[in-house]
FIVO-164850 format. One line per 10 residues: their letters; for each residue x, y, z of N, C-alpha, C. Coordinates in Angstrom, 1 decimal. Atoms other than C-alpha are relative to their C-alpha. Layout:
<atoms>
a> X,Y,Z,X,Y,Z,X,Y,Z; ...
</atoms>
This chain:
<atoms>
mrkytpkndv> -0.7,0.9,-0.7,-3.7,20.5,-2.1,1.1,0.2,1.1; -1.1,-0.4,-1.8,-1.4,20.1,1.1,1.7,0.4,-0.8; -1.5,-0.2,-0.3,2.1,21.7,0.5,0.9,-0.5,0.1; -0.8,0.5,-0.2,4.7,20.1,0.0,1.1,0.0,0.5; -1.0,-0.5,-1.0,7.3,20.3,2.7,0.7,-0.7,0.5; -1.1,0.8,-0.8,10.3,19.0,4.3,-0.5,-1.0,0.5; 1.3,1.4,-0.2,9.0,15.4,5.2,0.9,-0.3,1.3; -0.9,0.5,-1.3,11.7,15.2,8.5,-0.6,-0.3,1.2; 0.9,0.0,-1.4,9.0,16.0,11.3,-1.2,-0.6,-0.4; 1.8,0.0,0.3,5.4,15.0,9.0,0.0,-0.7,0.8
qkksyfsdrf> 0.4,1.4,-0.7,6.0,11.4,10.6,0.7,-0.5,0.2; -0.3,0.5,-0.7,7.1,9.7,13.0,1.0,-1.1,-1.1; -0.8,1.0,0.2,10.7,7.8,12.9,0.2,-1.2,0.8; 0.2,0.9,-1.3,10.9,4.4,14.2,1.1,-0.1,0.5; -0.4,0.3,-1.8,12.3,3.8,17.3,1.0,-0.6,-0.4; -1.2,0.6,0.3,15.3,1.7,16.1,0.7,0.5,-0.7; -1.1,-0.2,1.3,16.6,3.5,12.7,-0.6,1.2,-0.3; 0.1,-0.9,1.2,16.5,6.6,10.3,-1.1,-0.4,-0.8; 1.4,0.1,0.5,13.4,6.8,8.6,0.3,0.0,-1.3; -1.1,-0.5,1.7,15.7,8.6,5.7,1.4,-0.9,-0.5
yvspqtpkse> -1.7,1.2,0.3,18.9,5.8,6.0,-1.1,-0.7,-1.3; 0.0,0.2,1.7,19.3,5.1,2.3,0.9,-1.3,-0.3; -1.0,1.6,-0.6,20.0,0.5,2.7,0.9,-0.3,-1.4; -0.7,0.4,1.2,22.6,-0.6,0.4,-0.9,-0.6,-1.8; 0.4,0.9,1.5,21.7,-1.7,-3.3,0.7,-1.5,-0.2; -0.9,0.8,0.5,21.5,-4.8,-4.2,0.5,-0.3,-1.6; -0.1,0.4,1.2,23.1,-6.6,-7.2,0.0,-0.1,-0.8; 0.7,0.2,1.3,22.6,-6.0,-10.1,1.1,-0.4,-1.0; -0.9,0.6,1.2,23.8,-8.0,-13.9,-0.4,0.7,-0.7; 0.6,0.0,2.1,23.3,-7.6,-17.5,-0.7,-0.8,-0.3
pssdeiysad> 1.7,0.7,0.3,19.8,-8.7,-19.1,1.5,-1.5,-0.8; -0.8,1.3,1.2,23.2,-10.7,-21.5,0.2,-1.3,1.0; -0.4,1.4,-0.7,23.9,-13.1,-18.5,-1.5,-0.4,0.1; 1.9,0.8,0.2,20.0,-14.4,-19.0,-0.1,-0.1,-1.4; 0.6,0.1,1.5,19.7,-16.2,-22.4,-1.4,0.8,0.3; 1.2,0.1,0.0,16.2,-16.0,-22.3,-0.7,2.2,0.2; 0.1,-1.0,-0.1,16.0,-12.4,-20.9,1.1,1.2,-0.9; -1.0,-0.6,1.3,19.0,-11.0,-23.5,-0.4,-0.3,-1.2; 0.3,-0.8,0.8,16.8,-12.0,-25.9,-1.5,0.8,-0.1; 1.0,-1.1,0.2,13.9,-9.9,-24.9,0.2,1.6,0.2
meslqsnfii> -0.5,-1.3,0.3,16.0,-7.0,-24.7,0.2,-0.1,-0.8; -0.6,0.1,2.0,17.3,-7.6,-28.4,-2.0,1.1,-1.1; 1.3,0.4,0.9,13.4,-7.6,-29.3,-1.1,1.7,0.7; 1.0,-2.3,-0.7,12.3,-4.1,-26.9,1.1,0.6,-0.4; 0.2,-1.8,0.9,15.0,-2.0,-28.5,0.7,0.0,-0.9; -0.4,0.0,2.4,14.8,-2.8,-32.1,-1.9,0.5,0.2; 1.1,-0.1,0.4,11.2,-1.7,-31.3,-0.1,1.4,1.0; -0.4,-1.1,-0.8,12.0,1.0,-28.3,0.5,0.4,0.7; -1.4,-1.1,-0.8,13.9,3.5,-26.1,0.5,-0.5,1.1; -0.2,1.8,-1.3,15.2,1.0,-23.4,1.0,1.8,0.2
ldsfieitel> -1.2,-0.5,-0.8,16.7,3.9,-20.9,1.3,-0.5,0.5; -1.2,0.4,-1.0,18.3,1.6,-18.7,-1.3,-1.4,-0.3; 0.3,1.7,0.3,18.2,-2.5,-18.2,0.6,-0.1,1.1; -0.4,1.2,-0.8,19.5,-4.8,-15.5,-0.8,-1.0,0.6; 0.9,1.3,-0.8,19.0,-8.0,-13.6,-0.2,0.4,1.9; -0.1,-0.3,-1.5,18.0,-7.2,-9.8,-0.6,-1.7,0.6; 1.2,0.7,-0.7,17.1,-10.2,-7.7,-0.1,-1.3,-1.1; -0.1,0.8,1.3,16.9,-12.9,-11.2,-1.4,0.7,-0.3; 0.8,-1.0,0.6,14.4,-10.0,-11.9,0.4,1.4,-1.1; 0.1,-1.3,1.1,14.4,-8.0,-15.6,-0.3,1.0,0.3
vifinpednv> 0.3,-1.3,-0.7,14.2,-4.4,-14.7,-0.1,1.0,-1.2; -0.6,-1.1,1.6,14.0,-1.7,-17.8,-0.5,1.3,0.4; 0.2,-1.0,-1.0,13.4,2.0,-17.2,-0.6,0.4,-2.1; -0.1,-0.6,0.8,11.2,3.5,-20.5,-0.4,0.7,-0.1; 0.3,-1.4,0.0,9.9,7.1,-21.8,-1.6,-0.7,0.8; 0.6,0.1,-0.2,6.3,7.5,-20.5,-1.2,-0.2,-0.5; 0.4,0.5,1.2,4.4,7.6,-23.6,0.1,-0.8,-0.8; -0.5,1.2,0.4,5.7,4.4,-24.3,-0.8,-0.8,0.6; -0.1,1.3,-1.0,3.6,2.2,-21.7,-0.7,-0.7,-0.4; 0.7,0.5,1.1,1.1,1.9,-23.5,0.5,-1.7,-0.9
kvltflrdel> -0.6,1.1,1.2,2.9,-0.1,-26.6,1.1,-0.6,0.4; -0.9,0.5,-0.7,5.7,-1.3,-24.5,-0.9,-1.1,0.7; 1.0,1.4,-0.5,2.6,-3.7,-22.6,-0.4,-0.7,-0.8; 0.7,0.4,1.0,0.9,-4.3,-25.7,1.1,-1.3,-0.5; -1.6,0.6,0.5,4.6,-5.3,-27.1,-0.3,-1.5,0.7; 0.2,0.7,-1.2,4.9,-7.5,-23.8,-0.6,-1.6,0.3; -0.1,0.7,-0.2,2.5,-9.2,-23.9,-0.4,-1.3,-1.1; 0.4,0.0,1.5,1.8,-9.8,-27.9,1.0,-0.8,-0.3; -1.2,0.7,1.0,5.2,-10.9,-29.2,0.7,-0.7,0.9; -1.1,0.8,-0.3,7.1,-11.7,-25.9,-0.3,-0.7,0.9
eydmlmelsa> 1.0,0.7,-1.2,4.4,-13.4,-23.7,0.5,-0.2,1.5; 0.1,0.0,-1.4,4.5,-11.9,-20.9,-1.5,0.4,0.6; 1.7,1.0,0.2,0.9,-13.0,-20.7,-1.1,1.2,1.4; 0.5,-0.4,-0.7,0.0,-10.8,-17.4,0.6,0.7,1.4; 0.2,-1.2,-1.6,-0.2,-7.7,-14.8,0.1,-0.6,1.5; 0.4,1.0,-1.8,0.5,-9.1,-11.5,0.0,1.5,0.7; 0.3,-1.7,-0.3,0.9,-5.1,-10.4,0.2,0.9,-0.3; -0.6,-1.5,-0.2,1.3,-1.6,-10.5,-0.3,0.8,1.3; -0.1,-1.2,-0.7,1.7,1.5,-8.7,0.7,1.1,-0.1; -0.6,-1.2,0.2,3.7,4.5,-8.3,0.8,0.3,1.1
idyiaarggf> -0.8,-0.2,-0.5,6.3,5.7,-6.1,0.8,1.5,0.6; 0.0,-1.5,0.2,6.6,9.1,-4.6,1.2,0.9,0.6; -1.2,-0.2,0.1,9.7,10.3,-5.5,0.2,1.3,0.1; 0.1,-0.5,-0.1,8.5,14.1,-5.1,1.0,1.4,0.7; -1.0,-0.4,-1.2,10.9,15.8,-2.2,1.1,-0.2,-1.2; -1.5,0.5,0.4,14.3,14.0,-3.7,-0.3,0.2,-1.8; 0.2,-0.7,0.5,13.0,14.3,-7.4,-0.4,0.2,-1.1; 1.1,-0.8,0.5,10.0,16.3,-8.4,-0.9,-0.8,-0.4; 1.2,0.4,0.3,7.4,13.6,-9.0,0.4,-1.6,0.5; 0.2,1.8,-0.9,6.7,9.5,-8.7,0.7,-1.1,-1.1
eifyemlslt> -0.6,1.6,0.6,8.2,6.4,-10.3,-0.8,-1.2,-0.1; 1.8,0.5,0.5,4.9,4.4,-12.0,1.3,-2.0,-0.9; 0.3,0.7,0.6,5.5,0.9,-12.5,-0.5,-0.9,0.3; 1.0,0.6,0.2,4.3,-2.1,-13.7,0.6,-1.7,0.1; -0.9,1.0,-0.3,5.0,-5.5,-12.5,-0.9,-1.6,-1.5; 0.4,1.4,0.6,5.1,-8.9,-15.4,0.2,-1.0,0.1; 0.4,1.6,0.0,4.4,-11.9,-15.5,0.2,-1.4,-1.4; -0.2,0.7,1.2,5.5,-14.5,-18.0,0.2,-1.7,0.4; 0.2,1.4,-0.3,3.9,-18.1,-17.5,0.4,-0.6,-0.7; -1.1,0.9,1.4,5.4,-20.0,-20.8,1.2,0.1,1.1
krkrmrvktf> -1.5,-0.1,-0.1,8.7,-18.8,-19.7,0.6,-0.4,1.2; -0.3,-0.5,-1.9,8.3,-18.3,-15.3,1.3,0.8,-0.3; -0.6,-1.5,-0.3,9.9,-14.8,-15.8,-0.8,0.9,0.0; 0.0,-1.0,-0.6,9.5,-11.8,-14.5,0.3,1.5,-0.5; -0.6,-1.2,0.1,9.9,-8.1,-15.6,-1.1,0.9,0.7; 0.7,-1.1,-0.4,9.2,-4.8,-14.1,0.8,1.1,-0.8; -0.6,-1.3,0.5,8.8,-2.3,-16.2,-0.5,1.5,0.8; 0.2,-0.8,-1.1,9.2,1.3,-14.7,0.3,1.2,-1.0; -0.1,-1.4,0.4,8.9,5.0,-16.0,-0.4,1.6,0.8; -0.7,-1.2,-1.0,9.7,8.4,-14.3,-1.5,0.9,-0.8
irqkqpiesv> 0.9,-1.4,-0.1,6.7,11.3,-14.1,-0.2,1.1,0.5; -0.7,-0.6,-1.0,7.2,14.5,-13.2,-1.9,0.1,1.3; 1.0,-0.1,-1.1,4.5,15.9,-10.3,-1.7,-0.3,-0.9; 1.6,0.3,0.4,1.3,16.7,-12.3,-0.2,-0.6,-1.0; -0.2,0.7,1.5,2.2,14.9,-15.2,-1.6,-1.2,0.3; 0.5,1.1,-0.1,-0.5,12.7,-16.2,0.5,-0.9,-1.1; -0.5,1.1,0.7,0.2,9.3,-17.6,-1.2,-1.2,-0.7; 1.0,0.5,1.3,-2.2,7.1,-20.6,-0.7,-1.4,1.2; 0.4,1.1,-1.0,-4.0,4.1,-18.7,0.3,-0.9,-1.0; -0.2,1.3,0.8,-3.3,0.5,-19.6,-0.9,-1.2,0.3
ysvfkmanwa> 1.0,1.2,0.1,-6.5,-0.8,-19.1,-0.9,-0.3,-1.1; 0.7,0.2,1.5,-7.8,-0.9,-22.7,1.2,-1.7,-0.2; -1.2,1.6,0.1,-4.0,-4.1,-22.4,-0.3,-1.1,0.8; 0.5,1.0,-1.3,-4.8,-5.5,-18.8,-1.0,0.4,0.5; 1.5,-0.2,-0.7,-8.7,-5.4,-17.3,0.6,0.4,1.5; 0.0,-0.6,-1.4,-6.8,-5.4,-14.0,0.9,1.2,0.9; -0.6,-1.7,-0.2,-5.2,-2.0,-14.2,-0.9,1.0,0.5; 1.3,-1.0,-0.2,-8.8,-0.6,-13.8,-0.4,0.8,1.3; -0.4,-0.5,-2.6,-8.7,-0.7,-9.1,1.4,0.5,-0.3; -1.4,-0.4,-0.9,-4.9,-0.7,-9.5,0.4,1.3,-0.2
eremydmygv> -0.2,-1.5,0.9,-4.8,2.5,-11.9,-0.8,1.2,0.8; 1.2,-1.2,-0.6,-7.9,4.2,-9.8,0.8,0.1,1.2; -0.2,-0.4,-1.3,-5.8,3.5,-6.3,1.5,0.5,-0.6; -1.0,-1.0,0.2,-2.8,5.0,-7.7,-0.2,1.3,0.2; 0.7,-1.6,0.1,-4.9,8.2,-8.4,-0.4,0.3,1.3; 1.0,-0.3,-2.0,-6.7,7.6,-4.4,1.4,0.1,0.6; -1.0,0.0,-0.6,-3.4,7.1,-3.1,1.6,1.2,0.0; -0.6,-1.1,0.3,-1.0,9.6,-4.9,-0.5,1.0,-0.5; 0.0,-1.5,0.9,-2.7,11.8,-6.6,0.4,-0.1,-2.1; -0.2,0.7,0.7,-1.6,10.1,-9.7,-0.8,0.2,-1.5
kilnhpnmkr> 2.0,-0.2,0.9,-4.0,11.4,-12.9,0.0,-0.6,-1.4; 0.5,1.0,1.6,-4.8,8.4,-15.6,-0.1,0.7,-1.4; 0.8,-0.1,0.7,-5.6,9.3,-18.9,-1.3,-1.2,-0.4; 0.5,1.2,0.2,-8.4,7.7,-20.6,-0.8,-1.3,0.7; 0.5,1.2,-1.1,-9.4,5.1,-17.7,-1.8,-0.1,0.0; 2.3,-0.3,0.0,-13.4,4.5,-18.0,-0.3,0.4,1.3; 0.1,-0.2,-1.3,-13.7,5.1,-14.5,0.7,0.6,1.1; -1.2,0.1,-0.6,-10.9,7.4,-12.8,-1.0,1.5,1.0; 0.0,-1.2,-1.0,-12.0,8.5,-9.5,0.3,-1.2,1.5; -1.0,0.4,-0.8,-11.1,7.1,-5.8,-1.1,-1.4,0.2
iimpddwydh> 0.3,1.4,-0.8,-11.5,3.5,-4.4,-0.1,-0.8,1.3; -0.4,0.2,-0.7,-10.7,3.9,-1.7,-0.7,0.7,1.5; 0.5,-1.1,-0.6,-11.3,7.3,0.3,-1.3,0.6,-0.8; 1.4,-1.1,0.2,-14.6,9.2,-0.2,0.6,1.1,-0.7; -0.3,-0.9,1.8,-14.7,11.2,-3.9,0.2,1.4,1.1; -0.7,-1.9,-0.3,-14.3,14.8,-1.8,0.9,-0.4,1.8; -0.9,0.3,-1.0,-11.4,13.5,0.8,1.3,0.7,-0.5; -1.2,-1.3,0.4,-8.5,16.2,1.2,1.6,-1.0,-0.5; -1.3,0.1,0.6,-4.9,15.4,-1.0,-0.5,-1.7,0.1; -0.3,1.2,0.7,-3.4,11.5,-1.2,0.7,-0.6,1.1
plrktyplqg> -0.6,0.0,-1.3,-3.0,9.7,2.2,1.7,-0.9,-0.1; -2.0,0.0,0.3,0.6,7.9,0.4,1.0,0.4,-0.3; -1.6,-0.4,0.2,2.6,10.6,-0.3,0.2,0.1,1.4; -1.7,-0.5,-1.4,5.6,11.4,2.3,-1.0,0.9,1.1; 0.7,-0.8,-0.4,3.6,14.2,2.9,-0.2,-0.2,0.9; 1.9,0.2,-0.9,0.4,13.2,4.3,0.5,-0.4,1.5; -0.9,0.4,-1.1,0.9,12.8,8.0,-0.6,-1.5,0.7; 0.8,1.6,-0.1,0.1,9.1,9.2,-0.9,0.2,1.1; 1.2,-0.2,-1.1,-2.3,10.4,11.9,-1.2,0.5,-0.4; 1.0,-0.9,0.7,-4.6,12.5,9.4,0.9,1.3,0.0
deaaqwyevd> 0.4,-1.6,-0.9,-5.2,16.2,9.9,-1.0,0.7,0.3; 1.2,-0.3,-0.7,-7.5,18.5,10.9,-0.9,-0.1,-1.0; 0.7,0.2,0.5,-9.8,17.8,7.9,-0.6,-1.4,0.4; 0.4,0.7,-0.8,-9.5,14.0,9.0,-0.6,-0.6,1.2; 0.1,-0.3,-0.8,-10.2,14.6,11.9,-1.4,0.2,0.9; 1.7,-1.0,-0.1,-13.8,16.4,11.6,-1.0,-0.9,-1.1; 0.4,0.1,1.0,-14.5,14.3,8.5,-1.3,-0.9,0.3; 1.2,0.7,0.3,-17.2,11.4,9.5,-0.8,0.9,1.0; 1.2,-0.7,-0.4,-18.5,13.9,12.0,-0.8,1.2,-0.3; 0.7,-1.2,0.9,-19.1,16.8,10.0,-1.4,-0.6,-1.7
kifgkeardi> 0.7,0.9,1.1,-20.5,14.3,7.2,-1.3,-0.8,0.5; 1.1,0.4,-0.4,-23.0,12.7,9.9,-1.2,0.1,1.4; 1.2,-1.1,-1.0,-24.1,15.4,12.3,-0.1,1.0,-0.3; -0.2,-1.6,0.4,-22.6,18.6,10.6,0.6,-0.1,1.1; -0.8,-1.3,-0.6,-20.2,21.0,11.8,-0.4,0.3,0.6; 0.1,-0.7,-1.5,-22.3,22.4,14.2,0.4,-1.0,1.4; -0.3,1.2,-1.4,-22.2,18.6,16.8,1.3,0.5,0.2; -0.9,0.0,-0.3,-18.2,19.4,16.5,0.1,0.2,1.6; -0.1,-0.1,-1.2,-18.7,20.6,20.1,0.4,-0.8,1.5; 0.3,0.9,-0.4,-20.4,18.3,21.3,0.3,-1.9,0.1
igpenrdsam> -0.5,1.8,-0.1,-18.7,14.7,20.1,1.5,0.7,-0.1; -1.5,-0.2,-0.5,-15.1,16.4,19.7,0.3,-0.7,-1.8; -1.0,1.2,1.2,-12.6,15.1,16.8,-0.1,-1.5,0.6; -0.7,1.9,0.0,-11.7,11.4,15.8,1.1,0.2,0.6; -1.1,0.3,-1.0,-8.7,10.2,18.0,0.6,-1.2,-1.4; -0.6,1.0,1.1,-6.5,8.8,15.2,1.3,-0.1,0.4; -1.6,0.2,-0.5,-3.7,8.0,17.3,-0.4,-1.7,0.1; 0.5,1.1,0.0,-3.4,4.4,16.2,0.9,-0.8,1.6; -0.7,0.9,-1.2,-1.6,3.4,19.7,-0.2,0.3,0.9; 1.4,-0.7,-0.9,-4.9,5.1,21.7,-0.4,-0.9,0.7
idrydtkrfs> 1.7,1.3,-0.9,-6.6,2.3,24.3,-0.3,0.7,1.1; 1.1,-0.4,-1.2,-9.2,3.5,26.1,-0.1,-0.9,0.2; 0.8,0.7,-1.0,-9.5,1.9,28.9,-1.4,-0.6,0.4; 2.2,0.4,0.2,-13.7,2.2,29.2,-0.1,-0.5,-1.5; 0.5,0.4,1.0,-13.4,0.8,25.9,-1.3,-1.1,-0.2; 0.9,1.0,-0.3,-16.7,-1.6,26.2,0.1,-0.8,-0.9; -0.2,1.1,0.8,-15.6,-4.0,23.4,1.3,-1.0,0.9; -0.8,0.4,0.6,-12.5,-4.5,24.1,1.2,-0.9,-0.4; -1.0,0.7,1.3,-10.4,-5.7,21.5,1.5,0.1,0.5; -1.3,-0.3,-0.9,-7.2,-4.5,22.7,0.4,-0.4,1.4
rlgheveygv> -0.3,0.7,-1.3,-7.3,-6.5,26.1,-0.7,-1.1,-0.1; 0.1,1.0,-0.1,-7.1,-10.0,25.6,0.4,-0.3,1.1; -0.2,0.6,-1.3,-8.1,-11.9,28.7,-0.9,1.5,0.7; 0.5,-1.1,-1.0,-10.2,-8.9,30.3,-1.2,0.7,-1.3; 0.5,-0.9,0.4,-12.7,-7.8,27.5,-1.6,-1.0,1.1; 0.9,-0.8,-0.7,-16.2,-6.5,28.7,-1.1,-0.8,-1.1; 1.3,0.2,1.1,-19.6,-7.6,27.5,-0.2,1.4,-0.6; 0.6,-1.4,0.4,-21.3,-5.2,25.5,-0.2,0.6,0.2; 1.0,-0.7,-0.6,-22.6,-2.2,26.9,-0.1,0.0,2.1; 0.3,0.5,-1.1,-21.7,-3.3,30.2,1.5,1.5,1.1
ditdgkepeh> -0.7,-1.5,-0.2,-20.9,0.0,32.4,1.3,-0.1,1.2; -1.5,-0.1,-0.9,-17.2,0.5,33.8,0.4,0.9,0.2; -0.7,-1.4,0.0,-16.7,3.8,34.4,0.3,0.1,0.6; -1.1,-0.2,-1.5,-16.1,3.3,38.3,0.6,-0.6,-0.2; -1.9,0.1,-0.1,-13.0,2.2,37.3,-0.4,-1.6,0.5; 0.0,2.2,-0.2,-14.1,-1.9,38.2,-0.1,-0.3,-1.2; -0.2,0.9,1.5,-13.1,-4.3,35.9,-0.3,-1.8,0.1; 0.8,2.3,-0.6,-14.9,-8.0,36.1,1.5,-1.0,-0.5; -1.0,0.6,-0.4,-12.7,-10.6,36.5,0.5,-0.6,-0.8; -0.7,1.1,1.5,-9.9,-12.2,34.0,-0.3,-0.7,-0.6
tplgyqeegg> 1.0,0.9,0.9,-11.5,-13.8,31.5,1.6,-1.1,-1.1; -1.1,1.3,0.9,-9.4,-17.5,29.9,0.5,0.6,-1.0; 0.2,-0.7,1.6,-7.9,-16.3,27.0,-0.8,-1.5,-1.1; 0.0,1.3,1.1,-8.9,-18.8,24.0,-0.4,0.8,-1.7; -0.4,-0.9,1.3,-8.4,-18.0,20.6,-1.2,-0.6,-1.3; 0.8,1.1,0.8,-11.0,-20.6,18.9,-1.0,0.5,0.5; 0.7,0.0,-0.3,-14.5,-19.0,19.1,-1.1,-1.3,-0.2; 1.1,1.1,0.8,-17.9,-21.4,19.8,-0.8,0.0,-1.1; 0.3,0.8,1.4,-18.7,-23.8,17.5,1.2,-0.1,-1.0; -0.7,-0.2,1.0,-15.5,-23.3,15.2,0.7,-1.2,0.0
vpiikklkee> -0.9,1.3,0.7,-13.5,-25.8,13.6,0.1,-1.2,1.0; -0.9,0.8,-1.1,-13.7,-29.5,15.3,1.1,-0.4,0.0; -1.2,0.7,-0.7,-10.5,-30.6,14.7,1.1,0.7,0.6; -1.4,-1.0,-0.5,-8.3,-28.0,16.1,-0.6,-0.4,1.6; -0.3,0.7,-1.0,-8.1,-28.7,19.5,-0.3,1.8,0.6; 0.0,-1.0,-0.1,-9.0,-25.8,21.2,0.8,0.7,1.8; -1.0,-0.2,-1.0,-7.2,-23.5,23.7,-0.7,0.1,1.4; 0.0,-0.4,-1.2,-7.4,-23.5,27.3,0.9,0.8,1.4; -1.3,-0.3,-0.7,-5.2,-21.6,29.1,0.1,-0.5,1.7; -1.0,1.0,-0.8,-5.2,-22.8,32.2,1.0,-0.8,0.2
esiilekrr> -0.7,1.3,-0.1,-4.1,-26.2,31.3,0.9,0.7,-1.4; -1.3,-0.4,0.5,-1.3,-24.2,28.8,1.4,-0.4,1.5; -1.4,0.4,-0.4,2.4,-25.1,29.6,0.3,1.4,-0.3; -0.8,-0.6,0.4,5.0,-21.8,29.3,1.5,-0.8,0.1; -0.9,0.8,-0.2,8.3,-23.7,28.3,1.2,1.0,0.7; -0.9,-1.1,-0.3,11.2,-22.2,30.0,1.5,0.3,-1.1; -0.5,0.3,1.4,13.4,-23.3,27.4,-0.2,-0.9,-0.7; 0.1,1.0,1.5,13.5,-24.9,23.4,0.6,-1.5,0.6; -0.4,2.0,0.1,13.3,-29.0,23.7,0.9,-0.1,-0.8
</atoms>
């Protein structure tokens, strides 16, 4: 696994602000300020240890111990009418706090309320699967493992869901380079053709800003499309292709854009 090092120079910084800028906190209020949340908190506190709680942007947020995650979600479903688990994932706080913050986004259709359940685990600390409570956790927990490396206990199929099974490291960790690393550059070449073909094919260019002017599909240059297979290596490019945002045989009720008939307004009407 890649050594966790300071993140200052690993990923690109935004051109308009510091990547490590900490935005101001949104206002928080006590759960007692909302009648429904107040009643929910009384029930939760009588059955579990609630480490912290507050209302943020009209949503109740509670912090629990990681070993209580299955019991709390079961209680929310069976006793407090939070009948849907909308989302779950992790947040990488390895550099700042040495682990991950895990969150579960709950929704009550009858109460028309949302509740976010949060807990914190150390970097290599596993957490129990909530698949037995909400079936949607199946793929979400696999994605959390795949992208962050969070180990899930008692999951029915704990394997990667997006990246190949033999992929090196976990792409959403903050130490993972945005353009991948050496293993990523050579992955497809090694798997398809073998390492002996590296000198012939060369590494994969993973720069998202890279545009190849000799790309014969020309997806990156609207209005300069080239038919597939046309040889333009001599530098000669075809005449400008009029812009069109609807393919032939598209939606009949939508008028097809004709660039030569379009007008660019100099100012708003």
